[in-house]
C-alpha positions in Angstrom: 7.1 49.8 136.9 5.1 46.6 137.2 6.0 43.7 139.6 9.6 44.9 139.8 10.1 45.6 136.1 9.7 48.4 133.7 8.4 48.3 130.1 10.1 50.8 127.8 11.2 51.3 124.2 14.3 49.7 122.8 17.6 51.6 122.7 20.5 50.6 120.5 22.6 49.9 123.5 20.1 47.1 124.4 20.8 44.9 121.4 23.6 42.7 122.6 21.9 42.0 125.9 18.6 41.2 124.2 20.4 38.7 121.9 21.5 37.0 125.1 17.9 36.9 126.4 16.8 35.5 123.1 19.4 32.7 123.1 18.7 31.7 126.7 15.0 31.7 126.1 15.4 29.5 123.1 17.9 27.1 124.7 16.2 26.9 128.1 12.5 27.4 127.5 11.7 26.4 123.8 14.0 23.4 124.1 11.2 21.4 125.7 9.2 21.6 122.4 11.9 21.3 119.7 14.8 19.0 118.9 18.4 20.0 119.7 19.3 20.6 116.1 16.3 22.9 115.8 17.3 24.8 119.0 20.8 25.4 117.8 19.6 26.6 114.4 17.1 28.9 116.1 19.6 30.2 118.7 22.0 31.2 115.9 19.4 33.7 114.6 20.7 37.0 116.1 23.9 36.7 114.2 26.0 39.9 114.3 25.0 42.7 116.6 24.9 45.1 113.6 22.4 42.8 111.9 20.2 42.7 114.9 20.5 46.5 115.4 19.2 46.9 111.8 16.3 44.5 112.6 15.4 46.4 115.8 15.6 49.8 114.1 13.0 48.7 111.5 10.5 47.6 114.1 8.8 48.9 117.2 10.5 47.1 120.1 9.4 47.1 123.7 11.9 46.0 126.4 11.3 44.7 129.9 13.9 45.9 132.4 14.5 44.9 136.0 16.8 47.3 137.7 19.6 47.6 135.1 19.1 44.1 133.6 17.0 43.4 130.4 14.6 40.5 131.0 12.5 40.4 127.9 11.4 42.0 124.6 8.7 42.0 122.0 9.0 43.2 118.4 6.1 44.8 116.5 6.3 45.1 112.7 3.6 47.6 111.7 1.0 47.6 110.7 -0.2 44.2 112.1 2.6 41.8 112.8 4.1 40.6 116.1 7.6 39.4 115.2 9.4 38.2 118.3 8.4 37.7 122.0 11.1 36.4 124.3 11.5 36.5 128.1 14.6 35.5 130.1 14.2 32.0 131.7 14.4 33.4 135.2 11.5 35.7 134.5 9.0 33.2 133.0 5.4 33.2 134.3 5.8 36.5 136.1 3.8 38.7 133.8 6.7 40.0 131.7 5.4 38.7 128.3 1.9 39.8 129.2 3.0 43.4 129.9 5.1 43.5 126.7 2.1 42.3 124.7 -0.1 44.9 126.3 2.3 47.6 125.3 2.4 46.3 121.8 -1.4 46.0 121.5 -1.8 49.6 122.8 0.6 50.8 120.2 -1.3 48.9 117.5 -4.7 50.3 118.7 -3.3 53.8 118.6 -2.5 53.2 114.9 -6.1 52.0 114.3 -5.0 48.5 113.7 -8.0 46.1 113.8 -6.2 42.7 113.7 -2.8 41.6 115.0 -1.0 38.5 113.5 1.8 36.3 114.9 3.5 33.1 114.0 3.7 31.5 117.4 6.1 28.7 118.3 4.8 25.5 119.9 6.1 27.0 123.2 4.4 30.4 122.8 1.1 29.2 121.4 -0.6 28.7 124.8 0.5 32.2 125.8 -1.0 33.9 122.8 -4.2 31.8 123.1 -4.6 32.9 126.7 -4.4 36.5 125.4 -7.2 36.0 122.9 -5.3 35.0 119.8 -6.8 32.3 117.6 -5.0 29.7 115.6 -5.6 30.2 111.9 -3.4 27.3 110.7 -0.3 25.3 111.7 2.6 25.6 109.3 6.1 24.4 108.8 8.8 27.0 108.3 12.4 26.3 107.3 15.2 28.3 108.9 19.0 27.5 108.8 18.3 24.0 107.4 15.7 23.0 110.0 12.0 22.6 109.7 9.9 24.2 112.5 6.2 23.7 113.4 4.6 27.0 114.3 1.1 28.5 114.2 -0.3 31.4 112.3 -2.5 33.2 114.8 -4.5 36.4 114.9 -6.5 38.6 117.3 -9.2 41.2 116.6 -8.5 44.3 118.6 
C-alpha cells in the first residue's frame, strides 16, 4: 500500500471499472490537449467488455486500487512496449501513475529488457519525460477517423 493505494495485477472482474477509469481520464484529463471529436473517438476505444478482457489477457496489467475502487492502470506488452497508462481524474498528481510505471519497469527488468518504448499522448509526454523517457519522434496516428499527435519515446533500463 502506497499513499492510500495498492498496486496489484489485473483481474478479469476489473475490466468494466477500468474502462470507466479510461473514459473519465480521456474526457477529463486529455481533453485539455485534444479536440472534442478526437476525445470522443478516443473514449470509444474500450468497446465491448469482452474485447477489453481479451486485450487485458494478452498483456501484463498493473492496477491501482484505493479501498475497493480502481483508480488507475498500466498495460505492458512484452517484451518492450508500454501500451496504456491511465489514472482517474480524482487521483491525478498523487503518485499513482509513477507507482504503476515503477511496477511495470520492475517486471521488464526481471525479464532482462534493456529498453522500454511508449507512444505517449500530448498529455502524458511530460510524465514519461520526468521518468527518464526520451522523445524519439513525434508522429500522427489515425484512430476511429481522427488524427492524433503523439510521441514515440523510449528509456534505457
